[in-house]
N, C-alpha and C positions, 0 to 999 in steps of 0.2 A: 099381839106385839111379840116380838122376837127380842128375847134378853141375853146378855151374855153369860157364859157360866163363869163359876168362881175363878175357875184356872185362867179365862180369858182375862177377867179384870186383874188378877194378880199379874199376867203378862204385860197389861196397859200400865200397871202401877210401876213395875220392874223398869220398863222402857223410860216412862216420864221421869222417875226418880234417878235412872243413870243419868240422862241427858242432864237434869238440874245438877248432879254432882259433878258432871265433866264441867259445866260452867263455873261451878265453885272452884274446882282444881286448876283450871287455866286462866282465871281471871288474874289480871296482874294487880288489882286492888288489893288492900288489906280489908276492903268492906265486903260484907256478903251480898251476893247477887240475890235479890228476893225472888220467890217463886212467882213466875209469869208464865201462866200456861199458854197464852199466845206465843211466847218466844220460844218456849218448849216445843210447841204443835210446829212452829216454823223449821225449827232443827230438826224434829222428828220426821217431817215430811222430805228433808234433804237428806237424811240418814236411809230413809225408807226408798228413795229413789235410786241410792248406791247398792244397797243389799239386792232389792227386788228386781229393777230395771236394767242397772249397768252391770253388776256382778253376777246376777242371777244366782244368788245363795240361798234365797227363800222366797216365799210366796208373800204376798201382801197381808192376807188373814194370820199367817204364822208370824210374822214379824210385828204386828199391832193389830189384833182381833177389832172388830167393830160388826154392828149390826147393819143390816141391808133392808132398809124398810120400804 
């Protein structure tokens, strides 16, 4: 079984937390947005599209590392 390195896991955490923070900061409500990994993953995929496919700024594994099983 292939596992992510500590650095890859840190990168995943960084991206997910940055997206969550973005949600908190742009919310027009005073209420805190609850952590929702489904929502974060949806936004992450949209950001990945722009960075990887449209703007060609990076590759998919650099943006958000994952295992290929």
